[in-house]
C-alpha positions, 0 to 999 in steps of 0.5 A: 258294819261301816268300813273306816279309811282312817282306822284302816290307815292307822292300822297300816301306819301301826304295822309299818312302825312295828316293821321298821325297827326290824329293818333298821336293826338289821341295817345297823348290825350290817354296818358294824363291821365297817365301823369296826374296820374304820376304828381299827385303821384309825387306831393304827394311824394314830399309833404309827404317828406316835411312834414317829416321835424322835427319841430324846438324847440323854443330857451331855451325850454327843448326840444332844450336843451336836446331833450327831449321827451314831453311825457317823462315829469312829473307834479310837485306839487308847493309849496311856503315857505315865510321867508320874513316879509310879506304875499304874496298874489300870485305867479307863476313859469314858468307861473303856479300859486302857489297861496298865501303864508303866513309868515312862522312859526316854523313848516310851510312854509306858502304856500299850494300846487297847480298843476302843473309844468311840468318838463322834466327829464334830462334837462340841468341844471342849468335851468332858469325859471321866478318867479313872485309875488305880495304882495298886487296886486297893485305891481308885481315883476319878477325875473329869477331864476335858478334850479341848482339841484341836482334833485332827480330821481323821483321829485314830488314837486317844492318848490319856497322859498323867503328868507329875503335877497331877494334870491328866491331858487327853489328846486325839492324833491321827498317828501314833503319839510321841512321848512328850517328856523324855524322863529317866526312871529307876524301873518300870514301876518307879521313877526313882529309887526312893522318895516317889510321890503322886498327887492323886488324892489332891487333884481327884476323887479317890476311894477305897476299892473295897469299902469296910 
């Protein structure tokens, strides 16, 4: 029988090809954990970079208006002054309760002090806030009021003032505010013995506290 180098080479080549996939498969499985580890690291990096995006401030907030740092805010004591004819059972400014406010007198604005409204020094003025009040617990009125300034360097009080002509003014002060109008009063709840009136319904949005 004649020996053929070509046939012998082909046989060796076939054996080599049959053996090669086994080696290749073995090499591939040995690399997989590294690939998985790399993909995991890549995913974590992408996730962290996405988390670094700055959250958007809601429109109209102090942060959106002037990029004010929340940690630089100050707390202001709330004071109510009532120059109108009738008692205010309760009021709030920027969602913070200010308590009740009696009719002002010659030496008192009628209200006490409550805590606290947050203020951001450097916020763009004029700055709108909502004032809500009720005189009897049955009708609730609300109005947007502008804080125009000037604002002192170290504000400590926010003063909400209700005037007889329906105006509402908000002032920021360092010291406890003084009475602007020194008016006589019949009692803590009425300016006059009779004929008292207020303009709440004309200057604000009012509604029943308990709609039928």
